[in-house]
N, C-alpha and C positions, 0 to 999 in steps of 0.2 A: 187364525184360520188360513190365511194365505201363506204365512211362513212355514207352516207344518208340511205343506205339499211341495215346497221348492226343493230342487235338488241341490242348489247352492244359494242359501239365503242372502249371500253378499253379492250375487250377480244381479246387476240392474236389469239385464235382458230377461232373466228368469222372472223377476218381479213384474215387469211390464207384461210379459206373455201371460202370466197368471191373472193379472188384473183384467186383461182383455178377454181371456177365457171365461172369467166370472162376469163379464159384461159390465164392469165398473168403468172401463174406458174403451174407446175405439181408436184404431190406428190413426184415423184422420185427426182426432183431437191431439194425439201425441205429436204427430208430424207438425201440425200447425203451431203448437206451443214451442216445439224445438226450433222451428224456423224463426219465430219471433225472438227467441233468446239468442240464437246465433247472430241475427242482424244487430241486436243490441251490443253484443260483445264485439263484433267486427267494427261497429261505429266507434267504440271506445279505443280500439287499438290501431285502427287503420286511418290514414289521412283521408280527408274528404276528397272524393274523386274529381279529377279534372282531366282535360285533354289539351295537349299542346296544338298550336296551329299547324305544325309540321305533320302531326298525326291526323288531324282533321282534314288536311288537304288530300290525304291518301284515301279517304272514304269516298266511294263513288256513288253509293246508293243515297238518293236525295232524302228519303224518309229517315234513314239512319243518321245522316249528317244533321238534319234538323233536330232530331232527338238529342244527339250529343251536344249541339250548340245550346239547347234549352236546359238540359238536365245535368250534363257532366261539365259544370261550370265552376266548380270549387265552392259553390254556395249550398248545393243540395247534398244531403246525406245519402248513403246507400239505401237507407230505408225509404226516403222520398222517391228515389228512382224506382225502387222495387214496387212501391205503391202505385206509381204512375203506370208501370208496365202491367201490373195486375188489373188495372182499370181499363186497359186498352182492349 
C-alpha cells in the first residue's frame, strides 16, 4: 500500500513522509526515536566527557561551573548529562 504511492521506494524520507501522511507515525515520535539512537551511537564511539581544570577555571557563570563539576567529570555519559538537562 505505502510502496505503491512512493516516488522513490528506496528513499527513507519518502517512506517516513508517507507513513506520517497515513497517520501511522508522528514527527515527534520519529525525532524522539532518532535522538535516542544518536545518543547510543555517540556513547559507543566518543570518549566519556570530561573537562580539564584549565578550562573549568575559564567558566565564569556559577551555575554552569557547578553543572560541569558535577556532570562533566569523566564518570557520566552523554546520555546521563542529557537526561539531567532534560529534567531541569
